[in-house]
Residue, then its C-alpha position, 0 to 999 in steps of 0.5 A: m388697759h383701762l376698761s369699763k366693767i362691762k368690757h372687763s367682764k367680756f375680756n375675762e370671759s373671752g380670755q378663759l374661753l380662748v384658752f379652753f377652745l385652743l387646748s380642746a381643738v389641739w387635743g381633739a385634732d391629736l386624737f383624730f390623728r392618733e386614732n386614724y380617724i383622719t385617714s378613713v372617714n368611714q370610721l365615724w359610723e362603721g362599727y357602731p356602737h362605739n362604746q369601747l372607747p380608748f382611755i384618752v378619748k373617754f377622758f377627753f369627753i369627761v373633761q368637756i362635760a366637766y368644764w361646761l358643768h362647772n360653768y354654773p357655779e363659776m358664775y357665782f364665784q366670778k360675780v357675773r353681772k345679772e345682764e350676762i347670766s342668761e346669755r352664759i346659761q344659754y350657751t353653757t346648757l347648749y354645749l353641755s346637753l349636746i356633748a353629754a348626749a353624744y357621749f352617752l348615745n355613743f356618737n362620740r366619733v362624729a361628735l369629736c369631729l364636730l367639736v374640733l371644727h367648731y372650737v377652731t372657729e370659736f378660738l379665732y372669734h375670741t382671739a379677735l375679741l381680745c384684740h378688739y378690747s385691747e384696741k388693736t383694731d388692725l389685728s382684730s379686723s384681720v382675724f375677724m375677716v378670717f373668722d367670717v370665712l371659716f365660720v361659714l365653711v364650718r357651718l356647711g361642713s358640719i351640716t354635711l357631716a351630720v347628714l352623711t352620718f345620721w341620714i345616710k350611713l347609720a341608716q344602713s344599720s338601723q334597728p327598730a328599737i334601741d338596745v341599752a344593754t349593748g349601747n346601740y341607739n341607732s334607731n330612726f327616732i334617735r338618729m333623726t333627733c340627733l340630726a335635727a339637733v345638729c342642723l338646728t344648732q348650725a342654723g341658729l349660729m348662722w342666723n345670729f351671724i347673718t343678723f350681726q353682719l347686717r347690723k354691722y353693715r347698717e351701722k357702717s352705712a349710717s356712720s359714713s353718711s353722717r360724715k359727708p360734708r354738708s353744704p355751707t349755709k347762707k348767712k341770714q340777712p338782717a330783717a328790714v326795719k319797717p318805717i312807722a307810718a305817718e298816721d300811726l306816728d301822729s296817733l301817738p303822744e308827743v313824747d312817744q312820737n319823739a321816741a319812736s322817730e329816734n328809734g326808727n332812725v337808729r334802726a334804719r342806720r343799723a340796717r344800712k350798716 
């Protein structure tokens, strides 16, 4: 593939993120089945605080934090273009802050569920991007179609799960103040902050998705309208040559009169042809 510098950078970024999202989604799904979270959804909030983690679950979150933390120096070693640095810093900081907050506030079970759902859609997205950069348009359009449907469902499911956990279930065992010694952060302020963070993140992702789809629709409409066949234009008829009036011809000198009369005859013949 002969890619430009911009596409080459995007191709490398999507390739790296695709592998990470795939491994993390498979690993997280395996933890769900291994810890029996999938059979009983109540375990996402029952028995809080969940500060006694199995080693494999704790290792999963440490790897997640380490990966997003290492993205900052990696931008320097990869020589990322200045135009792309701000975007990468934004989504890296968002991932790092949300995952670290869920880990240290002992909301790791609901965070694990949200991460698996989100990573599946991100895996499909970067798969479609790689197919697009590889000029496999048919395959990329099919993957993008699956991604569009799954993206909306995951956003709705994430908001529903966050409301069910933070607004309804954890409110039943809420306490007036946090207890750092026991790791219990189930206070009204912490729960509402976590719920707002999840909902705002999902709303921001959905807003970007909607604006992208609208821009894509407008571009497609503009391109289709520009391809419409145009009506054939009529050929312009040669302008009629006005004969020189007799009084104007008489007012010229004799030499000019002869030249003007000859030019008038020639132009008249050309116009008739």
